[in-house]
N, C-alpha and C positions, 0 to 999 in steps of 0.2 A: 502307854509307853512306847511309842515309834520307837521301829526298828531299823538300825544301823544302813541292810541292805535298801530299806523305804528312803532314798534320799536324792534329791539332785540340789545340782550347784548351777546357780543360774547368774550367768558372767554377762557384766554391764560395760557398754563402752559406751562413753558420753557422745552425743552428735552434737550437741547445742550445751553451752552452760547452764549450771542447774544450783535451783535454791531452794533445797529446804530448810526453810526456816525454822529458827527456838524462839522467836519471838521478837519483840522491841527490845533496846539495848540503850543504854545512858554512855554509853561510849564513842567514840566515834565516828565506828560504823554503827547505824542504827537498827537494820534489820541485818543482823548477823546468819549464818548457817548451822547445822546441829554441829555439835564435837561433843567427842567420848571428853568424858569429866577427868581421865585418870591420864592420858595422852597429850590431849589438845587435836586431833586428827580429826578433821570430817569423817562424818558418816553420814547416814539417812536413819532413822531410827522405825524398828521394824513395824509397827502401827502404819506408818506412811508407805512402806513398801507395801504391806499389804491389804491397805487402803488403794493404793495406785493400782494393783493387782484387781482387786474388785472390781473401780472404777473402768477400767478395762474391757471387763465381763461385760458390763451395764453399756458403753459404746457398740462391744462388738453385736447384744443381741440389739441395737435398735437399727442395724443393716441387715437384720436377717427380713427374710418373705415368709411370711404365713404363721396365723399363730400358734402351730403345733410346735414350729421350731422356736420360737420365742420362748414359750412354755418351759418346752426342755430346758434351754439353755437356764431361765432363771430357776427353772429345781436344781440343776446341778451346780448353778453359781449358790445357791444355799447349802449344795452337800459339802463345797468345798472351804464357803468362807464361813458359813452358819450364819442362823438367822439376823437380823437385824436388832429385831426388838425381843428387848430381855424380858419376856414375859414365860409363864407356866406354859410349856410344849415347845420352849424355843430349843432350836438345835444348834452344836457346837461345830465348828467349822472341823473340817479334815486333814487340813495341814496346819504344819508349824515355823515361822519362817525368823529367820534372824534380820538382826541390822543387816545393810548392804556398808560392806567394809571396806576400806582403801587399799588397794592394789598396787596400781602405780599412779604417778602424778606428776603431768608434762609441766613441764618448766621454760621456757626461753632460753636459748641459748646461742653460743657463737658457734657452733657444730652445724648446726642445720635453723630452721624456724626455731625447732623446739626439739627438746628430747626429753625423755622420761628417765623417773629415778622410783627406786625402792629401795627396801635397805635392811638388814637381818632380822630387824623385833617384825617387820609384814612378813617376811619370808617363814619365820619360826610360828606366827601366828597362823598364817596360810595351814603350815605340816599339821598343825591340832588339828585344824579346822577339817582337811582331808582327811587324818585319821580318822577323827568322829563321826563320817561317814561311813566307816569303814574302810577305807581305803588305808593300804600299806605303802605309806610315803615316807622317806627321809629326804632330805632335800640336800645333808650336807653343804650349810651355810658357813662360808668364809669370815674372818676376820677381816673387816675394811679400817682402815688407820684415818685418823681428821685428816681431811685436803685430800682424801685420795678416792677413787672408782675404779669397780672392776665391770667389763664390759658383760651382759648378758647378751644383748641382739646388738648388730651396728656394726661398723666398721672404722671403730674408733682404734688408734694402736699405742703399745703402751709407749711413755713418756709424753704424751700429746695433753696439753692442756685445755680443758674444756670448761668455759664459762657458764655457768647455771644462776642467771639472774647478774646478780654483782658476787657471787659467790667461785671463787675458782677451784678446779677439782682436778688432779692429776691423774690421766689412766695408768693403773700399774700392771705388772705382769699378774697371769693366773687369773684370767679370763674363767668365769665359772664352768657356764655352758651345760650345768648338771640337772637344768630343767628337764623333766618329762613328764610323760602323761597328760593329766587333767592339769598339773601345775602348769605345762609349758603352754598347752591351747588356754589358758586362764590369762596368759601373758603375749599372746600371738600376734596379738594388733599393735604392739610395742615395737617399733621396728627399729627406734633405738635407744635403748633400755640399759641405763648403768646402776648398780649396786653403789650406794653411800651408804656412810655410816648414817645410826641412828639421830646422829644431833643435826648433819645437814640434811636428811629427810625432814626432820623437827622441823627446822628453818625455813624449808620450801613450803611446806603443808600450812606452814600460823602463817606466814608473810607474806606470800606470793598467789593467795586466789585475786580473784575477780574482783574490784570495787566499779558499782555503775551508781551514778546519782539520775533520781526521778524527780519530776517536778510534774507541777498540774499548771494547763493552761488556761486562764481565764477567755472563754468563747467568744466576751463581746471585747475585750482590750487585745487579748493576744499576749498577753502579758501574764509573768508566773505569779498563781495566786499564791500571796503573802502565807509564808509559813509552811508550806509544799513542798520545799525541799527536801531530798532524805537520799542517806545512802545506804544501798543494798549490797550485800556479801552472797559471791556465786562460787560454787565450784567450778572451773573451767571445764573448756570443751574437750575431749580428747584422755579424761581422767578415766582409770579401768576401776572397777570396783566388784564385790562378788556376793552373793547372799547364800546361805545355805537353806534347803530348806528338808522337812521331812514332813510326811502324810504316811494316813491310816485310811483305812475303808470309809465312808461315810457311816452318820452316828445313828442315823435313824433307823432304829428298829422296825423289823418285817417290811424296810424297802430300802437296802444298804447298797452299795454301788462298788466294787472292788477297786483299791487305791490305783491299781493301775490304770484303770478307764476312767477315772477322773485325771490322773495329772495326764495322760496322753491326750486328751481332750486337750487341756488346757496348756501344755507346752504345742503341739501339732495344729491344733485349730485357732483359740483362742490369743497365747501370748508365745506365736513362734517368730516373730522379726522384731517385733520392737515394746517399748515399753515408756509413757510419761511417767515421769515420778517428780514430787513439788510442786512449786507455784508457778505462776506464770505463766501458765499453759497456751495462752491466748498470744504470749511476744515468741514462742517456741521454745519454752525454757524446758528443760527437763526431759528429753529426747532419747531415750538409749537404743543402742543396738542390743537386742537377747541374744544369746546362745546357751542351750540347754545341757549342762555335762552331766552324765551317768555319776553319783554318787558308789560305792561303795564296792570299788574294783581294787584289786591287788596289781600295785606298781611298782616300778623300784624308781 
């Protein structure tokens, strides 16, 4: 069982569009993104997040010079993520990683090129997740009516009408401005952030993702290969997400490494600034800026 104080929050800011696919579909979009079953909100499954972290370790190891450095990094990789072979003597990993959950979604707007939106349901979930890490958080989330928006960040004024794609919200009195501590740091890259109601948020994340057409060109004729057209869904760049991670000491008896040592190496050496998650890596997709925030802190 992991301790609450042994937790980290990985804040993710998408630098490029993200395709964490859920497989093929019979609908209009051939390659949809992963979504939660009960909310239909986009997310990235924990297995994909953990796999991306391990892949990042492997790329980091390839740029090291000297066999000792590579061997040491390989050993630490197995201690953190576990061995890949499921046989006798296999080693379980020292970390537990959650899904990457949606925090703020960018939408094309009349106020600026785009604004970010979030909703009470997202903030309620965030409050529960932060408290699960041992933090003492109360976000005091206000009610938001249909067609209304409360300003968290930005210079939007009460009474102003803001167009979100083809959906209009009216900025109302009562800008909340109550985010502090870890919650505020998770949102600090959203310069123009509006709190809308849950239904408006659902509309945005369900119908305002990015859709790309992909085709294959015949090298001989220079034309499209018959049947190669497909439509792929992506989370837009600038989306904000977060991951909750719990950790403990490595599980190898007699040669264990303390949890703090493993996590410090991961945060400060390997995954210090960026991480690639999802498909189309060679097309520049799935690039996230990473910020590590310590869990288990008392805050207001």
